[in-house]
N, C-alpha and C positions, 0 to 999 in steps of 0.2 A: 332141443328147441321145439316148442309147441307150434303147430301150424295155426293158421287163421281159424280153421274149422274147430280145432281143439279149444282155442280161446273162446270162440262163440258158444261152443257147447258147455264149457265150464261156466261162462257168464249166465247161460240159460238155466243151469242147475242152481244158481244163486238168486236169480231174479225172475219175475213172472214174465216179462217181455224184454227183448233185446233188439236193438236196431243199430245200424251204422250209417253215419253221414260222412262222406268224404269231404275233407276241408281243403286239402291240397294234394299234390302228387306224393307227399311224404307223410301227411298226418290225416288221421280219421278221428271222428268223435264217436265213441261207443255210448249209445243212449241206453240207459237201464231203467226199467220201470218195475215198481213194486206196488202191489195192491194194498191200499189202506183198508183194514177191516176192523171190526170191534176188537178182535184179539191182537191185531197188529196195527195199532192206531198211530199212523205216521203223521197225523195232524196234531198230536199232543205237543203243546208248547207252553211256555210261561216264563216268568222272571225268577231268578235265583241269585241272591246276593247282588242285586242291581244289574244283572246281565241277562239278556234274552237267551233262553235255552230252547232248543228244538229237541225235546225228549224223545219223541217217536223216531225221528231220523237217527239220533244218536244210538238208540237202543237196537233198532231193527235194520237200519240201512248201513251205518258205518262199518260194522263187522263184515258185512258182505262185500262192501267196497274194498276194505283192506285185504281181504282174501283174494279178490280179483286183481288188485294192484300187484300184490306179491306174485301171483301166478304169471301175470304178463311180464313183470320184471325178471322173474326167474327163467322166462322163456327167451330172454335176451333183447327185449324191447323196452323202450322208455314209455312211461305213462304217468299221468297226474290227474287227480280229480279236478273237475271244473267247479269253481265256487266253493261254497261251504255247505256240506251236507245237503246237496240237492238244490241249493239256492245260489245261482250265479251271482258273482260280484258285479258291480257297475261296469258297463261296457263289455261284459262277457256275453256269451251266446244266450239266446232265449231257448230254454229246454223244451218248452211246449212246441215252439216252431220247429226245432230240430227233430223232435219226435214225429211230427207230421211229415217232415221231409224224409225221414227214415221209414215211412210207411207203417208206423206203429198204430196210427189211428187217424181220424179226421177231426177237423176243427169244428166244435159245436158253436151254436149261436152265443153261448156264454163264454166263449174263447177257450174253454177247456178241451183237452184231447179226449175224443170219444173212441174207445176201443170196443171192438165187437163183443168181447167176452167180459171185460172189466168195466165197461162204461166209463165214467169219469173218476173212478176210484184209484187210478194209477198216479203214483208220485214218482218223479223222475230225478235221476242223477246222471252224471256223464263223466267219462274219462277221455282225455285227449291222449292219443297214442300214435306211435309210428309203426305199430304192428300192421302188416298188410291185410287189412280187414275187408276192404271193398274196392 
């Protein structure tokens, strides 16, 4: 069984920034940030066959999320992604707010999260887990 430190280190090897927000005595939210760059365009989206597609997230973020979910589950804890590819569903958490609460960055005047190194280029995803992270 992996420890909380091992889970956070593995998450840090997959994502540019990692933060934890405690939700209850049993659950935590693992906030994961990935920088959107020219080579790794997380903002690429469009319509295909009448469906809205988030190509950048599907290509760059989903495989990392799947690896981390498998690692946490194989460590004996439950976990699930919040929302769909970094976009929370209605009535779910606000990832920007949770990233600020997890000390990943500060809120900018434009409501984006400002990170000291990545500026506003971070895109967020989250996992809800019962792993003892915080």
